[in-house]
SELUMKOL-419843 format. One line per 3 residues: number of its first residue (from 1); for each residue x, z, y of N, C-alpha, C. Coordinates in steps of 0.05 Angstrom, whole numbers, padded with zeros to 5 digits. Layout:
<nodes>
NUM> X,Z,Y,X,Z,Y,X,Z,Y | ... .
</nodes>
This chain:
<nodes>
1> -00273,-01212,00230,-00247,-01209,00243,-00241,-01233,00262 | -00261,-01248,00269,-00256,-01271,00286,-00248,-01263,00314 | -00253,-01238,00322,-00246,-01230,00349,-00217,-01220,00351 .
4> -00202,-01220,00329,-00175,-01211,00328,-00156,-01235,00333 | -00136,-01231,00349,-00117,-01253,00355,-00089,-01241,00354 | -00072,-01255,00339,-00044,-01246,00336,-00029,-01250,00363 .
7> -00017,-01229,00373,-00002,-01230,00398,00028,-01233,00394 | 00038,-01224,00371,00067,-01226,00365,00071,-01224,00335 | 00095,-01233,00327,00102,-01232,00298,00132,-01227,00296 .
10> 00140,-01207,00282,00168,-01200,00278,00173,-01200,00248 | 00193,-01215,00240,00201,-01217,00211,00224,-01198,00206 | 00220,-01180,00187,00241,-01161,00181,00253,-01168,00154 .
13> 00279,-01167,00152,00293,-01171,00127,00299,-01143,00115 | 00286,-01137,00093,00288,-01111,00081,00317,-01105,00073 | 00328,-01085,00086,00355,-01076,00079,00353,-01053,00060 .
16> 00375,-01039,00056,00375,-01016,00037,00357,-00994,00046 | 00352,-00992,00073,00335,-00970,00082,00305,-00976,00078 | 00297,-01001,00083,00269,-01008,00081,00261,-01020,00055 .
19> 00279,-01022,00036,00272,-01035,00010,00252,-01018,-00006 | 00250,-00992,00000,00232,-00975,-00015,00210,-00965,00003 | 00200,-00981,00021,00179,-00973,00040,00153,-00967,00025 .
22> 00140,-00945,00032,00115,-00937,00019,00091,-00939,00038 | 00095,-00931,00063,00073,-00932,00082,00085,-00932,00110 | 00068,-00939,00130,00078,-00940,00157,00056,-00934,00177 .
25> 00064,-00929,00202,00044,-00924,00223,00056,-00935,00249 | 00039,-00939,00269,00047,-00952,00294,00047,-00932,00317 | 00069,-00932,00333,00070,-00917,00357,00060,-00936,00379 .
28> 00035,-00932,00387,00023,-00951,00407,00036,-00948,00435 | 00049,-00926,00440,00062,-00923,00467,00086,-00940,00470 | 00103,-00942,00449,00128,-00957,00451,00127,-00983,00435 .
31> 00107,-00986,00417,00106,-01009,00400,00123,-01007,00375 | 00136,-00985,00371,00153,-00981,00348,00136,-00975,00323 | 00148,-00981,00300,00135,-00977,00275,00151,-00956,00259 .
34> 00138,-00935,00250,00152,-00915,00234,00145,-00920,00205 | 00166,-00923,00189,00164,-00930,00161,00174,-00907,00143 | 00158,-00899,00124,00166,-00878,00105,00176,-00891,00080 .
37> 00201,-00886,00073,00212,-00898,00049,00215,-00876,00028 | 00229,-00882,00006,00232,-00863,-00015,00251,-00840,-00009 | 00266,-00843,00013,00285,-00822,00020,00287,-00815,00049 .
40> 00274,-00831,00067,00278,-00827,00095,00254,-00836,00111 | 00253,-00829,00137,00233,-00838,00155,00247,-00856,00176 | 00241,-00881,00177,00255,-00900,00194,00238,-00910,00217 .
43> 00251,-00915,00239,00238,-00926,00263,00247,-00955,00267 | 00227,-00973,00268,00233,-01001,00273,00222,-01009,00300 | 00238,-01018,00318,00230,-01025,00345,00213,-01050,00345 .
46> 00201,-01056,00368,00184,-01080,00371,00201,-01105,00367 | 00227,-01103,00371,00245,-01126,00367,00254,-01129,00338 | 00247,-01110,00321,00254,-01112,00293,00280,-01099,00285 .
49> 00289,-01081,00303,00314,-01067,00297,00308,-01039,00286 | 00323,-01031,00265,00320,-01004,00254,00339,-00986,00270 | 00327,-00969,00287,00343,-00952,00305,00346,-00923,00295 .
52> 00328,-00914,00278,00328,-00886,00270,00323,-00885,00240 | 00337,-00867,00227,00332,-00862,00199,00335,-00832,00195 | 00313,-00818,00193,00313,-00789,00189,00314,-00783,00160 .
55> 00336,-00772,00149,00337,-00767,00120,00318,-00745,00112 | 00302,-00751,00092,00283,-00731,00081,00293,-00718,00056 | 00304,-00734,00038,00314,-00723,00013,00340,-00707,00018 .
58> 00359,-00720,00032,00385,-00707,00038,00381,-00684,00057 | 00361,-00685,00074,00355,-00662,00092,00341,-00639,00078 | 00333,-00642,00053,00320,-00621,00038,00290,-00618,00044 .
61> 00279,-00639,00057,00250,-00638,00064,00233,-00650,00043 | 00244,-00666,00025,00229,-00679,00004,00246,-00680,-00021 | 00234,-00673,-00043,00248,-00673,-00068,00252,-00702,-00078 .
64> 00273,-00706,-00093,00278,-00733,-00104,00256,-00740,-00124 | 00246,-00764,-00121,00224,-00773,-00138,00197,-00770,-00125 | 00195,-00754,-00104,00170,-00751,-00089,00166,-00775,-00071 .
67> 00142,-00781,-00063,00137,-00804,-00046,00117,-00797,-00023 | 00119,-00811,-00001,00100,-00807,00021,00076,-00825,00016 | 00052,-00813,00018,00028,-00828,00013,00012,-00834,00039 .
70> 00022,-00823,00061,00009,-00828,00087,00026,-00818,00110 | 00025,-00833,00132,00039,-00826,00157,00020,-00831,00180 | 00023,-00815,00201,00007,-00818,00225,00023,-00809,00249 .
73> 00024,-00826,00270,00037,-00819,00294,00018,-00804,00312 | 00026,-00779,00319,00009,-00761,00336,00020,-00764,00365 | 00005,-00778,00382,00015,-00786,00408,00022,-00762,00425 .
76> 00004,-00743,00429,00009,-00721,00447,00030,-00702,00437 | 00035,-00701,00412,00056,-00685,00401,00083,-00700,00399 | 00082,-00726,00403,00106,-00743,00400,00119,-00738,00374 .
79> 00103,-00738,00353,00113,-00732,00326,00099,-00749,00306 | 00111,-00752,00283,00100,-00766,00260,00093,-00747,00238 | 00068,-00748,00229,00059,-00731,00207,00061,-00746,00181 .
82> 00074,-00734,00161,00076,-00746,00134,00062,-00729,00114 | 00048,-00741,00095,00037,-00728,00072,00051,-00737,00047 | 00062,-00718,00032,00077,-00725,00008,00059,-00721,-00017 .
85> 00064,-00738,-00037,00048,-00736,-00061,00050,-00708,-00074 | 00073,-00695,-00071,00077,-00669,-00082,00060,-00647,-00068 | 00049,-00653,-00044,00032,-00634,-00031,00041,-00624,-00004 .
88> 00067,-00629,00003,00077,-00619,00029,00068,-00637,00051 | 00062,-00625,00074,00055,-00639,00099,00078,-00634,00119 | 00091,-00656,00128,00114,-00654,00145,00108,-00664,00173 .
91> 00121,-00653,00193,00118,-00662,00221,00147,-00667,00231 | 00151,-00692,00240,00178,-00700,00250,00176,-00708,00279 | 00191,-00694,00296,00192,-00701,00325,00208,-00727,00328 .
94> 00196,-00746,00343,00208,-00773,00346,00233,-00773,00364 | 00237,-00751,00380,00260,-00750,00398,00282,-00733,00386 | 00276,-00709,00377,00296,-00692,00366,00301,-00697,00336 .
97> 00282,-00711,00323,00284,-00716,00294,00284,-00691,00277 | 00274,-00669,00289,00271,-00644,00274,00246,-00646,00256 | 00250,-00638,00231,00228,-00640,00211,00221,-00612,00202 .
100> 00195,-00606,00202,00186,-00580,00192,00162,-00584,00174 | 00160,-00567,00154,00138,-00567,00136,00116,-00549,00148 | 00093,-00561,00154,00072,-00547,00168,00050,-00538,00149 .
103> 00052,-00545,00124,00032,-00537,00104,00037,-00550,00078 | 00022,-00541,00058,00025,-00552,00031,-00001,-00549,00015 | -00007,-00570,00000,-00030,-00569,-00018,-00020,-00567,-00047 .
106> -00026,-00545,-00060,-00014,-00539,-00086,-00019,-00560,-00107 | -00043,-00573,-00105,-00050,-00592,-00125,-00039,-00620,-00119 | -00025,-00623,-00097,-00015,-00649,-00089,-00034,-00664,-00071 .
109> -00025,-00685,-00059,-00041,-00701,-00041,-00042,-00730,-00050 | -00066,-00742,-00051,-00069,-00770,-00059,-00075,-00788,-00036 | -00085,-00777,-00014,-00093,-00794,00008,-00094,-00776,00034 .
112> -00087,-00788,00057,-00090,-00774,00082,-00100,-00794,00103 | -00120,-00786,00118,-00132,-00803,00139,-00140,-00786,00163 | -00129,-00792,00186,-00136,-00778,00211,-00160,-00791,00224 .
115> -00175,-00775,00238,-00198,-00786,00254,-00186,-00801,00278 | -00202,-00819,00289,-00192,-00835,00312,-00183,-00818,00336 | -00196,-00795,00341,-00187,-00778,00363,-00165,-00758,00354 .
118> -00157,-00760,00329,-00136,-00743,00317,-00142,-00713,00320 | -00167,-00706,00319,-00175,-00678,00319,-00180,-00667,00291 | -00185,-00685,00272,-00190,-00678,00244,-00174,-00695,00226 .
121> -00167,-00684,00203,-00152,-00699,00183,-00166,-00694,00156 | -00170,-00716,00141,-00182,-00714,00115,-00160,-00718,00094 | -00159,-00700,00074,-00140,-00702,00053,-00154,-00702,00026 .
124> -00145,-00718,00008,-00155,-00718,-00020,-00133,-00705,-00037 | -00140,-00683,-00051,-00121,-00669,-00067,-00119,-00681,-00095 | -00099,-00673,-00110,-00096,-00682,-00137,-00117,-00671,-00156 .
127> -00132,-00651,-00148,-00153,-00640,-00165,-00180,-00652,-00159 | -00180,-00674,-00143,-00205,-00687,-00137,-00222,-00673,-00116 | -00209,-00660,-00097,-00223,-00646,-00075,-00218,-00661,-00049 .
130> -00239,-00662,-00032,-00237,-00673,-00006,-00234,-00650,00014 | -00211,-00648,00027,-00205,-00627,00045,-00206,-00636,00074 | -00221,-00622,00090,-00222,-00628,00119,-00207,-00606,00134 .
133> -00189,-00614,00152,-00173,-00595,00167,-00172,-00603,00197 | -00167,-00584,00214,-00164,-00590,00242,-00136,-00601,00246 | -00130,-00610,00271,-00103,-00620,00277,-00082,-00599,00274 .
136> -00090,-00573,00274,-00071,-00551,00270,-00070,-00544,00240 | -00083,-00560,00223,-00084,-00556,00194,-00097,-00530,00186 | -00118,-00522,00202,-00135,-00500,00194,-00158,-00512,00177 .
139> -00163,-00500,00153,-00184,-00511,00136,-00212,-00511,00149 | -00227,-00533,00145,-00254,-00535,00156,-00274,-00535,00133 | -00269,-00552,00112,-00287,-00553,00090,-00272,-00564,00065 .
142> -00284,-00560,00042,-00273,-00569,00017,-00296,-00577,-00001 | -00297,-00603,-00009,-00318,-00613,-00026,-00307,-00628,-00050 | -00323,-00630,-00071,-00314,-00645,-00094,-00318,-00675,-00090 .
145> -00299,-00691,-00100,-00301,-00720,-00097,-00322,-00731,-00116 | -00327,-00718,-00138,-00345,-00728,-00159,-00367,-00708,-00164 | -00385,-00703,-00144,-00406,-00684,-00149,-00427,-00695,-00168 .
148> -00441,-00677,-00181,-00462,-00686,-00200,-00487,-00696,-00185 | -00491,-00685,-00161,-00513,-00694,-00145,-00503,-00703,-00118 | -00518,-00721,-00105,-00509,-00733,-00080,-00528,-00728,-00057 .
151> -00541,-00704,-00057,-00557,-00696,-00035,-00580,-00715,-00029 | -00578,-00731,-00008,-00600,-00748,00001,-00606,-00770,-00020 | -00587,-00775,-00038,-00592,-00796,-00058,-00610,-00786,-00081 .
154> -00615,-00760,-00082,-00632,-00748,-00103,-00661,-00748,-00094 | -00680,-00749,-00113,-00708,-00748,-00105,-00714,-00721,-00091 | -00732,-00723,-00071,-00739,-00699,-00056,-00766,-00689,-00064 .
157> -00768,-00664,-00073,-00794,-00653,-00081,-00809,-00643,-00057 | -00834,-00653,-00053,-00849,-00645,-00030,-00874,-00629,-00038 | -00878,-00623,-00064,-00902,-00609,-00072,-00895,-00587,-00091 .
160> -00906,-00588,-00115,-00903,-00567,-00134,-00883,-00572,-00156 | -00865,-00591,-00152,-00844,-00597,-00171,-00852,-00618,-00191 | -00876,-00629,-00189,-00885,-00649,-00208,-00874,-00676,-00200 .
163> -00871,-00694,-00219,-00860,-00721,-00213,-00879,-00736,-00194 | -00905,-00731,-00197,-00924,-00745,-00181,-00923,-00737,-00151 | -00912,-00714,-00146,-00911,-00704,-00118,-00884,-00710,-00105 .
166> -00867,-00724,-00118,-00841,-00731,-00106,-00844,-00755,-00088 | -00827,-00756,-00067,-00828,-00779,-00049,-00812,-00802,-00061 | -00824,-00826,-00063,-00811,-00848,-00075,-00808,-00872,-00057 .
169> -00812,-00869,-00031,-00808,-00891,-00013,-00830,-00912,-00014 | -00824,-00936,-00005,-00844,-00957,-00002,-00855,-00968,-00028 | -00842,-00963,-00050,-00851,-00974,-00075,-00877,-00960,-00085 .
172> -00880,-00935,-00076,-00904,-00920,-00084,-00901,-00904,-00109 | -00919,-00885,-00113,-00916,-00867,-00136,-00920,-00881,-00163 | -00940,-00899,-00166,-00944,-00912,-00192,-00919,-00928,-00201 .
175> -00908,-00942,-00182,-00884,-00958,-00189,-00860,-00940,-00196 | -00857,-00918,-00181,-00835,-00900,-00185,-00835,-00888,-00212 | -00860,-00883,-00223,-00862,-00870,-00249,-00852,-00889,-00271 .
178> -00853,-00915,-00267,-00846,-00933,-00288,-00818,-00945,-00285 | -00806,-00940,-00262,-00779,-00951,-00257,-00758,-00935,-00273 | -00739,-00949,-00283,-00716,-00937,-00296,-00691,-00943,-00281 .
181> -00674,-00923,-00278,-00649,-00927,-00263,-00631,-00947,-00277 | -00621,-00966,-00262,-00603,-00986,-00274,-00575,-00974,-00276 | -00562,-00976,-00299,-00535,-00964,-00301,-00515,-00979,-00283 .
184> -00498,-00964,-00271,-00478,-00976,-00254,-00454,-00986,-00271 | -00444,-01009,-00263,-00422,-01020,-00277,-00395,-01006,-00270 | -00374,-01012,-00286,-00348,-01000,-00280,-00336,-01011,-00255 .
187> -00314,-00999,-00246,-00300,-01008,-00223,-00288,-01036,-00229 | -00284,-01051,-00207,-00274,-01078,-00210,-00245,-01078,-00221 | -00237,-01099,-00234,-00210,-01099,-00247,-00187,-01095,-00227 .
190> -00191,-01104,-00202,-00169,-01101,-00183,-00167,-01074,-00170 | -00187,-01057,-00176,-00187,-01030,-00164,-00165,-01013,-00178 | -00146,-01003,-00162,-00124,-00987,-00173,-00131,-00958,-00179 .
193> -00156,-00950,-00172,-00165,-00923,-00178,-00156,-00902,-00158 | -00141,-00910,-00137,-00132,-00890,-00118,-00154,-00884,-00098 | -00158,-00859,-00091,-00178,-00852,-00070,-00169,-00862,-00043 .
196> -00189,-00870,-00027,-00183,-00879,00001,-00204,-00869,00020 | -00196,-00862,00044,-00213,-00852,00065,-00211,-00870,00089 | -00234,-00878,00100,-00234,-00895,00124,-00254,-00884,00144 .
199> -00245,-00881,00169,-00261,-00870,00191,-00275,-00893,00206 | -00299,-00888,00216,-00311,-00907,00234,-00298,-00905,00261 | -00299,-00926,00277,-00284,-00927,00302,-00290,-00904,00321 .
202> -00315,-00895,00322,-00322,-00873,00341,-00317,-00845,00329 | -00309,-00844,00303,-00302,-00819,00291,-00326,-00802,00282 | -00350,-00813,00283,-00374,-00798,00276,-00378,-00797,00246 .
205> -00368,-00817,00232,-00371,-00818,00203,-00345,-00827,00190 | -00342,-00820,00165,-00320,-00831,00149,-00329,-00835,00120 | -00317,-00854,00107,-00325,-00860,00079,-00302,-00855,00061 .
208> -00308,-00846,00037,-00288,-00840,00016,-00295,-00856,-00008 | -00276,-00871,-00018,-00279,-00888,-00042,-00261,-00878,-00064 | -00272,-00875,-00087,-00257,-00865,-00110,-00269,-00875,-00136 .
211> -00256,-00872,-00158,-00266,-00880,-00184,-00271,-00855,-00201 | -00295,-00853,-00211,-00302,-00830,-00228,-00286,-00830,-00253 | -00270,-00810,-00259,-00253,-00810,-00283,-00269,-00809,-00309 .
214> -00294,-00800,-00308,-00310,-00797,-00332,-00324,-00824,-00339 | -00337,-00835,-00319,-00353,-00860,-00324,-00338,-00885,-00317 | -00316,-00883,-00301,-00302,-00906,-00293,-00316,-00922,-00271 .
217> -00336,-00910,-00259,-00351,-00924,-00237,-00337,-00920,-00211 | -00340,-00939,-00193,-00330,-00936,-00166,-00351,-00922,-00149 | -00343,-00901,-00136,-00362,-00884,-00120,-00355,-00887,-00090 .
220> -00375,-00890,-00073,-00371,-00892,-00045,-00389,-00871,-00031 | -00376,-00851,-00018,-00391,-00829,-00006,-00386,-00830,00024 | -00408,-00826,00039,-00406,-00825,00068,-00408,-00796,00078 .
223> -00392,-00789,00097,-00392,-00762,00107,-00394,-00763,00138 | -00405,-00742,00150,-00408,-00741,00179,-00384,-00724,00190 | -00379,-00728,00216,-00358,-00713,00229,-00363,-00684,00229 .
226> -00388,-00675,00231,-00395,-00647,00231,-00396,-00635,00204 .
</nodes>
């Protein structure tokens, strides 16, 4: 991170609106920050002033006790997309402040991450499923977060199914026959167990991190854009 340089700093004093902030996103066009709280969606200007508070609970768009787990500013739509833990996906226009529910995941949502070009969105459901959708929220794929097999990580049979005919890399067949898999340790103590998705800058790959509920191990899976 040595190539990063702070260009400005604004100190905000949390008032009654921002005291329950859960997540935020940046409007790169105006420099404003949109903050999702326990009851509203607030706009904080570059000068640190709260200029907009769109009621979500009072407006009937979010049930009391529900929380926003992800927000994303969609530049060409001039709207903010919110994902609620209860499963609803909301779209709020930054000018008219009109909020509409554009979809819902019945099992709830634990994580939302948009691709850098904002053409795809990855959602992690409460049932441990990784959902890929287009920007119009049309389903693309659905995979399990904790598969029993990991594709390329499994041995590849190149012959008649015997252990001796499997490809074992540079260690060679004799060594591979005597090696024993080392058990993976549990997740680190500071890991809160929440699934997270992170895209690479060019959008070609994204990684998903989660904790296996059975073994308690931390799993890191890489996925391609396609």
